[in-house]
N, C-alpha and C positions, 0 to 999 in steps of 0.2 A: 607429076607435079606441074601445076600451071602457074607461071609467073608472067604478069603483065600480058595476059592473053596468049602466052606462048608456052608450049609444053617443053619441059626440061626433065631429063632423067639423070639422077645421080647414080653412078656405078663405079666399080673398081676399074682402074685403068688397065688397058691392054697394051702390049708392045707397040701396036700401031698408033696409040694415043700419045706416045712420047713427044713426037715433033709438034703436034698441035697444042699439047699442054705447055711445052716450052715456049711456043709462040704467045700463048695467053700470058704466061709469066713475064715474058719480055715486054709485051704491050702494057700490061698492068703496072709493072715496075716503072716504066718510063712515064706513064700518066700520073701515078700516085706519088712518085719520088723523084721528080726531075732534078733536084739538087744533090741527090746521092750518087756518088760515083760507083759504078759496077766494077768489081774486080775481075769479072769473067767476060770474055767475048761472047757474042751470040752463038758461035760454034761450040764453045765450051759449055754454055748453058744447055744447048741441045744434047751434047754428049752426056752431061750430068743427068738429064731426064732419061735418056736412052739407056745408060749403063748403070745408073744408081737408083734414082727415085722410082721409076716404074717397075723395074724387076726386083728391087731389094727392099722397098718400103711399102707401107700401106698407102697407096696413092689412089685417090678418087678423082673422077672428072664429072663435070656437068656437061651433058650433051643435049643440044637443042634438037627440036623435032626435025630440023634440016640435016642433022648429023654433025653439026659443028661442035667442037669442044669450046665451051664458053667459060669454064672455070676449072680450077684444080686445087685440091687439098691433099696434103701429105701428113700422115700421122706416124710418128716414130716413138714407140714406147708411150710414155705419158705426155708427149709434146705434140702440140699442133705446130708442125714445123713449117708448113707452107699453106697459105690460103690466098689465092689470087684469082681475080675475075676479069674477064674482058671488060674494058672500060665502059662499053655501052650496056653492060649488064649490071653495073653497080647501082645500088639504091633500089633494086627491084625485089629484094627478098631472097635472092640466091645465096648470099653470104649467111643469112639467118639459117637457111636450110642446111648449109654445110656445117655450121657450128652445132646445130641440133644433132646432126649425124655424128660429129666428133664426140659429143657428150654421150650419145647412145653407145658408141664403141669404146669410150673411156669413162664409164660411170664413176670410177674412183677419183677422177679429177684430171685436169689438164694444165699445162703451162705453155707459154709461148713467149717469143721475143718479137718486138717491133721497134722501129726507130723512134727516137724521141721527137723527131720532126713530123711524124705521121699522126697528127692530131685526129683526123677522121678515124684511123684505126683504133686509137685509144678510146674514143667515144663509142665506137662499134663494140669493142670487146667489153667495156664497162657496162654497156646496155645488156650484155649477155652474162653478167654476173662475174666477170673477171676483175681481179683487183691488182693494181700495180704494186709490186713488192720489192723490186730492185732496179736501180738505175746505174748505168755504167758509162764510162767515157768512150766506149767503142773499141778499146784496145784489144778486145777478144773476138771481134768479128772481122770478116774479110774486108768489109767496106770501110772500116775504121770510123764508123759513124756512131755517135752516142745512141744507146738503146735502152729499152725498158723491158723488164720481164713481168708478165701478167700471169696470174694463177687463178684457176677456177676450182673450187671444191664444192661438191654437192651439199 
């Protein structure tokens, strides 16, 4: 796949991708959600990717032609649990490709959670046919940040 004149491959994550995928997550979270407090340290995020997300979940990465991991997506059952892009790769169509892949792998439908303060994510998911169906005060998430659940049904 070519994005902005650069070749990017989407593929299942390998154990060696855990650290660079965690780095993408950390950079993306900091750029997109500067006011949201992370409950986990950088080391804990790396451990979560290494011990949980990559080996136990359906984790995908976007790899640039230079071999860098520039995006990560995690599917857990019918949930799009994680979708994070390196900040310099936002707005180039990579997120669109990840959502298309998620829909291909979950044709019966998907749900996801995002923070209420993340307006760009709301617009992105709505553009892809997701509808907001539930708003919470954040008491059920680690960050204690109000969130919203989106659902896509074919």
